[in-house]
N, C-alpha and C positions, 0 to 999 in steps of 0.2 A: 481578883488582881487589883492592886492599887492603881490610881490614875497615872502615877509617874513611873510605873514599872513596865518593862518590856517583856513580852512572852518568852518563856524559856527557849534557849537555842537560837534566838534571833539577835542581830546586832542593831536592827532598826524597827521602829513602829511608825507608820505613816498615817496621816489623815488629810484628805483634801475636802474642804468644806467652804461654806459661806460664799457662794457665787454672787458676784455683783456686776451688773452691767454698767459700763462707763457711758458718759454722754459725749456729744460732740459729732463731728463730721464722720469720723471713723470709729464707731463704738465697738467695744469688745468686752468679753467677760473676764473678770479676775477671780482668783481663788485663793483661799488661805491654805497654805501647805504647812502642816505641823509635823515636826520630826522629833521623835524621842530616840536617843541613841546611846550606846555604851562605848562607841569608838573614842579612844583617848585623843585623837587628832582634832576632835570637834571642841570648840571653845565652850559651847553650852550643850547641855544634855537634853534640853527641851527647847526647841526653836520653832517659831512661827514666822513665815514670810509670805509676801503677796506675789503671786505669779499668774501669768496668762498662758493660754494654750500654746502660743508660739514659743514661749520659753521652754516648754517641755520638748517641742520639736528641736529647738536649738541644742538642748542638753543631749538629746539622742544623737544628733549629727556629730557632736563633739566626741561622744563616747565611741561612735563608729570609727572615727578617724584615729582616736587614741589607742584603740585596742583591735588591731587587725586580726581577723579570724574569729573574733567573738561575735556570736549572734545576739545583737543587742535587742532586747524586747521591744515590741512596737508601742507607739503611742496611738490613741484612737485616730482613725482615718479622718481626713478633712473632707467633708461632703459639700455638695452644692447647697443642700438644705441648710447646712451650718452657715455658709456665707450669706445666704438670703436672710437667715434668721438674725444675723448681726445687724442688718440694716432695718429690717421690718419688725423684729421682735420687741416685746415689752421688757419691763424691768424685772418681771417675775421669772424664776428659773423654769426652763422648759424640759421636757423629757430628754432632749439632746444634751442639754447642759448637765443634767443629772447623770446621764450615761457617761459623758466625758469625765466627770468627777470620779466615778467608779473606775473607769478605764485608766485614768492618769494615776490613780492610787495603785492599781494593779501593776502598772509600768514601774512605779517606784519600788513596790514590794519585790518585784522580780529583779530589778537592778540591785536593790539592797541585799538580796539573798545570793547574788553572784559573787563568787570568791575573788574575782578580779575587779569587777565594776564597783563593788562596794568600797574599794580603797581609792577610787578616783578623786583627785583634787577638784576636778570639774564638778563632780557630784557634790562635793562638800561646798563649793562656792554656790552652786544652785540652791542648796538647802540652808546656807548660812547668811549670804550677803543680803544687806538691806536693798530695798528696791532701787534707790539711786546708784548704789555701788554695782548692783547686778546689771543695771542698764548700761553703765560704763563698760562693764566686763564684756557684755555681749557685743558692744560696738567695736571692741578690739579684734574680734574674730577668733580663730583657733589658736591654741597654744603652740601647736607644731604643724608642720606641713605633712600632708598625707603621704606616707612613703610609697604608696601604691602607684600614684600618678606622677610622682616627682620627676621632673626632667623631661616629661613627654608632653608635647603640645596636644591640644584636642584633635588637630588634624591627623597627627601620627597615631593617636589612640584609635580614631575612626578607621584609619587604614589598617591598623593591626587587627581590629575586630572583623573587618572584611576578610583579611587573610585567614583568621581563625575559622571563618565559615567555609573556606575552601581547602584549608590545609591544616586540619586539627591533628595535633600529635597525641600520643597516648595520654600524657598528663592532662591535656585539655579534655579529652573524651571522658576520662574518669570523672571529672567534675561536672561534665555535661549531664551525666547520669543522675548526679545529686540534684542538679538544677531541675531536670525534668521530673524527678520524684516530687520535689517541693511544689512545682507548678501543678502537677496532677493532683496532689493531695489538697492543694489550695482550691482547685476547681471543684473537687468533691465537696469541700466545706462551704464554698460559695453556694453551690446547689442546695446543700443541706440547710444553710441559713435561710435561703429563699423559701424553702418548703416550710420551715418552722415559722417564718414570718407570716406566711399565708395562714397557718393554723392559728396563730395569735390574732391575726386580723379577723379571721372568721369568728373567733370567740368574742371579740369586741363587737362585731356586727350582730352576733346572736344576743349579746347583752342589750343592745338597743331594741331589738325585736321583742325580747322578753320584758323589757321595761314598758314598751307600748302595750303588751299583753296584760301586764299587771295593772296599768292605768285603765284599760278597758274593763277588767274585772272590778276595779274600784268604782268606776262610774256605774256599772250594773248594780253593784252593792248599794250605792247611794240611791239609785232610782227605786230599787226594791224596798229599801228602808223607808223611803218617802211614802210608799204605799202601805207597807206592813213590815215593821221591824221584827225579825224572828230568825228561824233557822236558815232560811234561804239567804237573807241579807248578810247574816253572820258568816255563812260558808263562803259566799262570794268575796267578802272582805278578807277572810282567812286566805283564800286563794290569791288575792291581790298581794297580800303581805308575803305569802310563800314564794310566789313568782319573783317578786322584787328582791327578796333575800337570795334566791338562787342566782338571779342576774348579777348581784354584787359578788357572789362567790366566783362566777364565771369571769367577771372583770378582774378581780384580784388574781385569779389563776393566770390570766393573760399577762399581767404585770410581772408575776413571779417567774413565769416561763421566759419572759424577755430578759430579766436580770440574771437568772441562774443558768439558762440554757443558751439563748441566742448570743448573749455577750461572751460566753465562753467560746462559742463557735467563731465569733468575730475576732477574738484574740488569736485563734489559730490561723485564721485567714491572714492576720497581720504577721504572725511569726513565720509563716511560709514565705511571705513577701520579704521578710528580713533574711531568711536563708538564701533566697534567690539573689538578693542584693549582695550578701556576703560572698557567695560563690562567684558572682560576676566580678567582684573586686579582686578575688584571688586569680581569676582568669586573666584580668588585665595585668596583674603582677607577673604572671607566667609569660604573657605576651611581651611585656617590657623586658623580661630576662632574655627571651628569644631575640628580640630586636637588638639588644646590646651585644648579644653573642654574635649575631650576623654582622653587625657593624664592625665589631672588633676583628672578626675574620677577614672582612673585606679590607680593613685598614692594614692588617699585617700582610695580606697578599699584595697590596699596593706597594708596601715598603720593600718587598722582596725584589722588585724590578727597578729599584731606584739606587743611584750611587749616593755616597755620603755627601751631605750638604745640608743647607738650612731647611729645605723642604722635608727631608727625611727626619731631621731632628724634630720638626713640628709634628710630623706624623707619629714619631716615637712617643712624644709627650702625650699626644691625643690617645695613642694606644694604651699608655699607662693609666690615663684617666678612665678610659673605657673599661680597662681591666678591674680597676677599683670599683667602678659603678656596677660592673657585672657581679663581682663578689658580693656587694651589698644587696643587689637584686636577688641573688641566689639565697642569701640569708633571709631576706624578706619572705620569699616564696616558701622556704623550708619551715620557718617559724609559723607563718600564716597557716600552712597546711596542717601542721601539728596541732595548733590551737583549734582550727576548724574541725578536725577529726574528733577531738575531745568534745567540742561543743555539740556536734551531731549525735554523739553517744548520749550526752546529757539530754538533748532534745527528744530522742527516741524513748529514753527512760521516763521523762516527764510526760511525754505524750501518752504512753501506755497508762500511766496513773490518772492523768486528766480525763482521758476518754472513758476509762472505767468509772471515774467519779461522775462524768456527764451522764452516762447511761443509768447509774444508780440514782442520781438526782432526778432525771426525767421519770424513771419508774416510780420513785417515791412521790413525786409531785402528782402523778396520775392517780396513784392509790389514795393519797390524801384528798385530792379533788373529788374523786368518786365517792369517798366516804362522807365528805361534807355535804355534797349534793343529796346523797341518799338520806343522811340524817335530817336535812331540812324537810324533805318530802315525807319522811316517816313522822316527823313532828306534826306536819299538817294533817296526815291521815289519822293521827291519834286524836285530833280535835273533832273529827267527823263522827 
């Protein structure tokens, strides 16, 4: 495929590369984000801009607000280690920086493949605007108010969430089941990631031990050669080389398992968090609808006991406004629910494919790893 071509069936091709650490009191890493696209709304078909991690977080937040019900793919989680690294790290890219590059590219790939998100003007601005223009754009805030929390103070939202805990209706309970499923699935994957990380850590520890063993064989070979160079010194030297080669294979295996297995698991930890986040937003919308409905009912009841006059006119106007707000809230909940239902169907479909690929990848890696180690030892045996 030519450098300027996009893979068949795709609208975008992304690359995140060339990390560079800034200097100053508050250093951070910047990345080159290159986009190739066939979308006619883009002025250029091959664009490269400079972005930082927080810009990806901003983009995701805007997409969440702009597309109620859509499960927006996760960006890599911000860890304490990452915060410390910004202050104490050097100018050379670290494993965390390299992981972020891969994870941020995966985020863009998933967004670019989504039939709704790929059309977003906010995405286009993120991919097209120059650094000064994008900085001004992010300073402006969101393009639109979030329709979920619009009109409700944080105090009222907190009160409604407490009410939900004690007085869940059928609609809330249905989505509670989805939330609990995502939370449980996430906990399983967190445990799975923890176990895989232990396996990788053990491999890297074994690498260090094998390297020490290889050096010990090499020193024994040198000592023997000083006394008499022959079969013994040569065999010890071959053992030193063989052990060192195997230790390199083990280390490479640990790196491959990190990028191809652990990072896939981390993505699903993030996507489960995104599902929980989306469900909670829908539940807040449902609570807002219920709050407006209750308030409207109380207002109408209050009007029934009043005689005509200025106060009743004010309440009538208030009731009309509440009626309009309730209709809007009902539409928000209805549309949100429909979109989220479709999104969950897509999630389960992609999950089935990704988990199958994960198992296939893991099995293939183990087979390849075993074959490489066996070949190295057989080469060594062939020399004896």
